[in-house]
Short mmCIF file of the C-alpha atoms (twelve columns), coordinates in Angstrom:
data_MODEL
# 
_entry.id   MODEL 
# 
loop_
_atom_site.group_PDB 
_atom_site.id 
_atom_site.type_symbol 
_atom_site.label_atom_id 
_atom_site.label_alt_id 
_atom_site.label_comp_id 
_atom_site.label_asym_id 
_atom_site.label_seq_id 
_atom_site.Cartn_x 
_atom_site.Cartn_y 
_atom_site.Cartn_z 
_atom_site.pdbx_PDB_model_num 
ATOM 1   C CA . MET A 1   23.093 5.071  65.979 1 
ATOM 2   C CA . LYS A 2   20.196 4.736  63.547 1 
ATOM 3   C CA . ARG A 3   20.927 8.880  62.495 1 
ATOM 4   C CA . VAL A 4   24.478 7.855  61.610 1 
ATOM 5   C CA . PHE A 5   23.293 5.060  59.740 1 
ATOM 6   C CA . PHE A 6   21.005 7.332  58.293 1 
ATOM 7   C CA . VAL A 7   23.534 9.951  57.126 1 
ATOM 8   C CA . LEU A 8   26.474 7.248  55.406 1 
ATOM 9   C CA . ILE A 9   23.542 5.905  53.661 1 
ATOM 10  C CA . VAL A 10  22.371 9.242  52.126 1 
ATOM 11  C CA . SER A 11  25.826 10.494 51.179 1 
ATOM 12  C CA . SER A 12  27.108 7.619  49.668 1 
ATOM 13  C CA . ILE A 13  23.633 7.595  47.180 1 
ATOM 14  C CA . ILE A 14  24.719 11.293 46.473 1 
ATOM 15  C CA . TRP A 15  28.250 10.340 46.038 1 
ATOM 16  C CA . SER A 16  26.940 7.837  43.541 1 
ATOM 17  C CA . CYS A 17  24.916 10.196 41.996 1 
ATOM 18  C CA . GLU A 18  27.337 12.974 41.393 1 
ATOM 19  C CA . ARG A 19  29.638 10.413 39.795 1 
ATOM 20  C CA . ASP A 20  27.853 8.648  37.492 1 
ATOM 21  C CA . GLU A 21  26.693 12.264 36.400 1 
ATOM 22  C CA . CYS A 22  30.532 13.710 36.063 1 
ATOM 23  C CA . CYS A 23  32.384 11.188 34.459 1 
ATOM 24  C CA . ALA A 24  32.936 8.820  31.383 1 
ATOM 25  C CA . ASP A 25  31.779 5.402  31.273 1 
ATOM 26  C CA . SER A 26  34.772 3.230  32.263 1 
ATOM 27  C CA . GLU A 27  32.751 0.395  30.175 1 
ATOM 28  C CA . ILE A 28  33.300 2.240  26.996 1 
ATOM 29  C CA . GLU A 29  34.627 -0.116 23.750 1 
ATOM 30  C CA . LEU A 30  37.356 1.736  22.289 1 
ATOM 31  C CA . LYS A 31  38.836 -0.775 20.549 1 
ATOM 32  C CA . GLY A 32  37.838 -0.471 16.603 1 
ATOM 33  C CA . LYS A 33  38.761 1.822  13.636 1 
ATOM 34  C CA . PHE A 34  37.551 5.475  14.201 1 
ATOM 35  C CA . SER A 35  37.471 7.642  10.936 1 
ATOM 36  C CA . TYR A 36  36.687 11.338 9.522  1 
ATOM 37  C CA . THR A 37  36.267 12.597 5.962  1 
ATOM 38  C CA . ILE A 38  37.251 16.301 4.443  1 
ATOM 39  C CA . LEU A 39  33.515 16.800 2.937  1 
ATOM 40  C CA . GLY A 40  34.385 18.050 -0.454 1 
ATOM 41  C CA . CYS A 41  38.142 17.104 -0.400 1 
ATOM 42  C CA . ASP A 42  39.298 16.759 -3.905 1 
ATOM 43  C CA . ASN A 43  42.812 14.678 -4.141 1 
ATOM 44  C CA . SER A 44  43.043 13.847 -7.347 1 
ATOM 45  C CA . ALA A 45  46.526 16.308 -7.934 1 
ATOM 46  C CA . ASN A 46  48.327 14.627 -5.002 1 
ATOM 47  C CA . LEU A 47  46.892 10.694 -4.437 1 
ATOM 48  C CA . GLU A 48  49.598 10.705 -1.902 1 
ATOM 49  C CA . LEU A 49  46.995 12.982 0.667  1 
ATOM 50  C CA . SER A 50  44.263 11.390 2.015  1 
ATOM 51  C CA . CYS A 51  40.859 12.776 2.872  1 
ATOM 52  C CA . THR A 52  40.054 10.766 5.081  1 
ATOM 53  C CA . ALA A 53  41.896 10.819 8.721  1 
ATOM 54  C CA . TRP A 54  41.643 7.642  11.052 1 
ATOM 55  C CA . ILE A 55  42.228 6.205  14.562 1 
ATOM 56  C CA . LYS A 56  42.930 2.349  14.681 1 
ATOM 57  C CA . ILE A 57  42.566 0.853  18.323 1 
ATOM 58  C CA . ILE A 58  44.194 -2.083 18.392 1 
ATOM 59  C CA . ASP A 59  44.174 -3.167 21.885 1 
ATOM 60  C CA . TYR A 60  44.161 -1.535 24.817 1 
ATOM 61  C CA . VAL A 61  47.767 0.324  25.165 1 
ATOM 62  C CA . GLU A 62  48.472 1.021  21.039 1 
ATOM 63  C CA . ALA A 63  46.839 2.578  18.612 1 
ATOM 64  C CA . LEU A 64  47.847 3.197  14.894 1 
ATOM 65  C CA . VAL A 65  46.697 6.527  13.676 1 
ATOM 66  C CA . LEU A 66  46.808 7.632  10.044 1 
ATOM 67  C CA . PRO A 67  46.871 11.966 9.625  1 
ATOM 68  C CA . PHE A 68  45.186 12.803 6.281  1 
ATOM 69  C CA . GLY A 69  48.700 11.120 3.814  1 
ATOM 70  C CA . ASP A 70  49.766 8.110  3.029  1 
ATOM 71  C CA . VAL A 71  51.596 6.892  5.897  1 
ATOM 72  C CA . ALA A 72  50.281 5.505  9.409  1 
ATOM 73  C CA . TYR A 73  51.976 6.159  12.959 1 
ATOM 74  C CA . TYR A 74  52.147 4.075  15.990 1 
ATOM 75  C CA . TYR A 75  50.969 5.545  19.037 1 
ATOM 76  C CA . SER A 76  50.253 4.593  22.515 1 
ATOM 77  C CA . TYR A 77  47.348 6.007  24.615 1 
ATOM 78  C CA . ASN A 78  45.194 6.591  27.451 1 
ATOM 79  C CA . VAL A 79  42.093 7.459  29.066 1 
ATOM 80  C CA . SER A 80  41.781 9.778  31.553 1 
ATOM 81  C CA . GLY A 81  38.107 10.883 32.707 1 
ATOM 82  C CA . ASP A 82  35.945 11.677 29.400 1 
ATOM 83  C CA . VAL A 83  39.249 11.832 26.927 1 
ATOM 84  C CA . LEU A 84  41.424 9.739  24.695 1 
ATOM 85  C CA . THR A 85  45.143 11.142 24.979 1 
ATOM 86  C CA . LEU A 86  47.571 9.861  21.987 1 
ATOM 87  C CA . ARG A 87  51.602 9.803  22.145 1 
ATOM 88  C CA . PRO A 88  53.345 8.971  19.616 1 
ATOM 89  C CA . ILE A 89  55.897 5.844  19.597 1 
ATOM 90  C CA . PRO A 90  59.267 6.571  19.364 1 
ATOM 91  C CA . VAL A 91  58.467 9.833  20.925 1 
ATOM 92  C CA . SER A 92  59.975 13.251 18.630 1 
ATOM 93  C CA . SER A 93  60.076 16.688 18.012 1 
ATOM 94  C CA . LEU A 94  58.282 15.628 14.971 1 
ATOM 95  C CA . SER A 95  55.743 14.179 15.813 1 
ATOM 96  C CA . PHE A 96  53.044 15.596 18.603 1 
ATOM 97  C CA . ASN A 97  50.022 14.231 21.089 1 
ATOM 98  C CA . TYR A 98  46.245 13.936 20.128 1 
ATOM 99  C CA . ASN A 99  43.446 14.292 22.598 1 
ATOM 100 C CA . PHE A 100 39.960 13.862 21.836 1 
ATOM 101 C CA . LYS A 101 37.059 13.500 23.702 1 
ATOM 102 C CA . ILE A 102 34.995 10.667 24.500 1 
ATOM 103 C CA . ILE A 103 31.320 11.533 23.268 1 
ATOM 104 C CA . ASN A 104 30.303 8.063  23.372 1 
ATOM 105 C CA . ALA A 105 31.247 4.158  22.275 1 
ATOM 106 C CA . SER A 106 31.209 5.413  18.191 1 
ATOM 107 C CA . THR A 107 32.200 9.037  18.602 1 
ATOM 108 C CA . LEU A 108 35.851 11.074 19.279 1 
ATOM 109 C CA . GLU A 109 35.941 14.816 18.952 1 
ATOM 110 C CA . ASP A 110 39.326 16.362 18.194 1 
ATOM 111 C CA . ILE A 111 39.604 18.671 21.161 1 
ATOM 112 C CA . ASP A 112 42.169 21.106 18.849 1 
ATOM 113 C CA . ASN A 113 39.278 21.617 15.925 1 
ATOM 114 C CA . GLY A 114 36.291 19.953 17.007 1 
ATOM 115 C CA . ASP A 115 36.722 17.160 13.837 1 
ATOM 116 C CA . ILE A 116 34.136 14.059 14.908 1 
ATOM 117 C CA . TYR A 117 35.585 10.966 14.574 1 
ATOM 118 C CA . THR A 118 33.112 8.064  14.038 1 
ATOM 119 C CA . LYS A 119 33.761 4.325  14.567 1 
ATOM 120 C CA . GLU A 120 33.311 2.220  11.532 1 
# 
């Protein structure tokens, strides 16, 4: 009986350590505005184009995205592990999803191109 109890204790310790090492922190607060600015960008010829893209996480289901322009769009989002996925609202054939790796509570990395978005 002691042996079974010991095996259960050791197994639970090993399982909990592995889970902490491999998975994103579920307590990270993403609510807020994350931005990325293109270095050396000059938009003086066309002020409608922005040198900064940003994502504003509004609540637990909705975000506002400005993708280097002058119009922001609503997106729904979900977090799976350490990946933040943004999907347009409403879904259309002209829009696409964004996928970010959650580095920490103040940093997101665009999985497609490696751009780093920091929390303001």
